[in-house]
C-alpha positions as CSV (number, residue, x, y, z in Angstrom):
1,X,-21.2,-0.4,-0.2
2,X,-19.6,2.5,2.1
3,X,-21.9,1.7,5.2
4,X,-21.1,-2.1,5.0
5,X,-17.1,-1.2,4.6
6,X,-17.7,1.2,7.6
7,X,-19.4,-1.8,9.6
8,X,-16.3,-4.1,8.7
9,X,-13.6,-1.5,9.8
10,X,-15.7,-1.3,13.1
11,X,-16.3,-4.8,13.9
12,X,-12.9,-6.0,12.6
13,X,-10.3,-7.2,15.1
14,X,-6.9,-8.3,13.9
15,X,-4.5,-9.4,17.2
16,X,-1.1,-9.2,16.9
17,X,-0.8,-12.9,16.8
18,X,3.0,-13.1,15.6
19,X,5.9,-13.0,17.5
20,X,9.4,-11.7,17.1
21,X,11.6,-13.5,19.6
22,X,14.5,-11.2,18.4
23,X,13.3,-7.9,19.0
24,X,10.8,-9.3,21.7
25,X,7.4,-7.5,20.3
26,X,4.2,-8.9,18.7
27,X,2.9,-8.1,15.5
28,X,0.3,-8.8,12.6
29,X,1.1,-9.8,9.3
30,X,-1.4,-9.7,6.2
31,X,-2.4,-13.0,6.7
32,X,-3.7,-12.0,10.4
33,X,-5.6,-9.2,8.7
34,X,-7.2,-11.6,6.0
35,X,-8.1,-14.2,8.5
36,X,-10.1,-11.4,10.7
37,X,-11.6,-9.7,7.4
38,X,-12.6,-12.5,5.0
39,X,-15.7,-13.6,7.7
40,X,-16.8,-9.7,7.9
41,X,-16.6,-9.3,4.0
42,X,-18.6,-12.5,3.3
43,X,-21.3,-11.7,6.2
44,X,-21.7,-8.1,4.4
45,X,-21.6,-9.6,1.0
46,X,-18.5,-8.2,-0.2
47,X,-15.5,-9.6,-1.9
48,X,-12.2,-8.7,-0.7
49,X,-8.9,-9.0,-2.8
50,X,-5.5,-7.8,-3.0
51,X,-3.0,-7.5,-6.1
52,X,0.7,-6.8,-6.5
53,X,2.8,-4.9,-9.1
54,X,6.4,-4.1,-9.3
55,X,7.0,-0.7,-10.3
56,X,9.9,1.5,-10.7
57,X,10.2,5.3,-9.6
58,X,13.3,7.0,-10.2
59,X,15.2,3.6,-10.6
60,X,14.1,2.0,-7.7
61,X,12.0,-0.8,-7.4
62,X,8.8,-1.0,-5.4
63,X,5.9,-3.8,-4.6
64,X,2.8,-2.0,-5.1
65,X,-0.1,-3.9,-3.1
66,X,-3.6,-2.8,-3.9
67,X,-6.5,-4.0,-1.4
68,X,-10.0,-3.7,-2.9
69,X,-13.7,-4.5,-1.4
70,X,-16.5,-4.6,-4.1
71,X,-20.0,-5.3,-3.8
72,X,-20.0,-6.4,-7.6
73,X,-21.0,-2.5,-8.4
74,X,-18.9,-0.1,-6.5
75,X,-15.2,-0.8,-5.5
76,X,-12.8,0.7,-2.8
77,X,-9.2,0.4,-2.9
78,X,-6.0,1.5,-1.2
79,X,-2.7,1.0,-2.3
80,X,0.7,0.7,-0.6
81,X,4.2,0.3,-1.5
82,X,7.2,-1.8,0.0
83,X,10.9,-1.0,-1.1
84,X,12.0,-4.1,-3.1
85,X,16.0,-4.7,-2.8
86,X,16.5,-7.9,-4.8
87,X,20.2,-8.3,-3.3
88,X,18.7,-8.2,0.4
89,X,21.7,-9.9,2.7
90,X,20.7,-13.5,3.4
91,X,17.6,-13.5,1.4
92,X,17.2,-15.2,-2.5
93,X,15.3,-13.3,-4.9
94,X,12.2,-14.8,-4.2
95,X,12.4,-14.4,-0.5
96,X,13.1,-10.6,-0.9
97,X,10.2,-10.3,-3.3
98,X,7.7,-12.1,-1.0
99,X,9.1,-10.1,2.3
100,X,8.5,-6.8,0.3
101,X,5.0,-8.0,-1.0
102,X,3.9,-9.3,2.6
103,X,4.9,-5.7,3.7
104,X,2.8,-3.9,1.3
105,X,-0.1,-6.0,1.7
106,X,-0.1,-5.7,5.0
107,X,-0.2,-1.9,4.9
108,X,-2.4,-1.9,1.9
109,X,-5.1,-4.0,4.2
110,X,-4.4,-1.7,6.9
111,X,-5.3,1.4,5.2
112,X,-8.5,-0.2,3.5
113,X,-9.6,-1.4,7.1
114,X,-8.4,1.6,9.1
115,X,-6.0,-0.4,11.4
116,X,-4.0,1.9,14.0
117,X,-0.3,1.3,12.6
118,X,1.2,3.6,15.8
119,X,0.4,0.4,18.0
120,X,2.3,-1.9,15.6
121,X,5.6,-3.1,16.3
122,X,6.8,-2.0,12.6
123,X,5.9,1.4,13.7
124,X,7.2,1.7,17.2
125,X,10.1,-1.0,17.1
126,X,13.6,1.1,16.9
127,X,15.4,-2.4,16.6
128,X,18.0,-0.4,19.0
129,X,18.6,2.4,16.8
130,X,16.9,5.3,18.5
131,X,13.8,7.0,18.0
132,X,11.5,6.6,15.1
133,X,8.4,8.3,13.8
134,X,5.2,6.5,13.5
135,X,4.1,5.4,10.2
136,X,0.4,6.0,9.5
137,X,-1.9,4.0,7.4
138,X,-2.0,4.9,3.8
139,X,-4.7,7.4,3.0
140,X,-6.9,6.7,-0.2
141,X,-6.1,9.1,-3.1
142,X,-7.9,10.4,-6.1
143,X,-7.0,8.1,-9.4
144,X,-5.3,10.5,-11.4
145,X,-7.5,9.5,-14.9
146,X,-5.8,9.7,-18.3
147,X,-6.8,13.1,-20.4
148,X,-8.5,14.8,-17.4
149,X,-7.5,18.2,-16.5
150,X,-5.3,17.6,-13.4
151,X,-3.4,14.7,-15.5
152,X,-2.5,17.0,-18.2
153,X,-1.1,19.4,-15.7
154,X,1.0,16.9,-14.1
155,X,2.3,15.7,-17.6
156,X,3.5,19.6,-18.0
157,X,4.9,19.8,-14.6
158,X,6.9,16.5,-14.9
159,X,8.1,17.3,-18.6
160,X,9.3,20.9,-17.2
161,X,10.9,19.3,-14.0
162,X,8.7,21.3,-11.7
163,X,7.5,18.3,-9.9
164,X,8.7,14.6,-9.4
165,X,6.8,11.4,-10.3
166,X,7.0,10.6,-6.6
167,X,5.1,14.1,-5.8
168,X,2.4,13.1,-8.3
169,X,2.3,9.8,-6.7
170,X,1.7,11.3,-3.2
171,X,-1.6,13.1,-4.4
172,X,-3.0,10.9,-6.8
173,X,-3.4,6.8,-7.3
174,X,-2.0,6.6,-10.5
175,X,-2.6,3.2,-12.8
176,X,0.1,1.8,-15.1
177,X,-0.9,3.5,-18.0
178,X,-0.6,7.0,-16.5
179,X,2.7,6.2,-14.6
180,X,4.0,5.1,-17.8
181,X,3.1,8.4,-19.7
182,X,4.4,10.2,-16.4
183,X,7.7,8.5,-16.7
184,X,8.1,9.1,-20.5
185,X,7.5,12.7,-20.0
186,X,9.8,13.0,-17.2
187,X,12.5,11.5,-19.8
188,X,11.8,14.0,-22.5
189,X,13.6,17.3,-22.9
């Protein structure tokens, strides 16, 4: 399956067909990436999907999107997160969560298909606030499996306040069960 994904990554062209007239820049959104990726996935016999989950880390809410591609036997997934502010000025809760979802989905898909974010307006537009660092696409991380040696070390380190959950998330891909047990461990004395 990896050879098919590599072909899609090399064939995929997702132009920046959206335009922000306020900031005067072009950009691509998740729908643009889907429009370019779905025919290629179909051509190579692969199924593309994306899902969202709201997670809490350190009292902050995030939308975590997972972009996956599968041949029915093997699956490759990339996750990306975007902060969720339900009190965002000028937006109701549905709009705020939708904006966070769109942003996370865009970067999950960008990571899956290796789209170059350094040329993306989100990475280069400063909105008049001076220079910013470019954001690179998320890198696939190993899955932290429950009861594995790495999981047990992570639980112990979180319990002993040697590392934060955010540090564990930076190193490993966490499912909801593992994340829940880490949150529980972080609250124990």
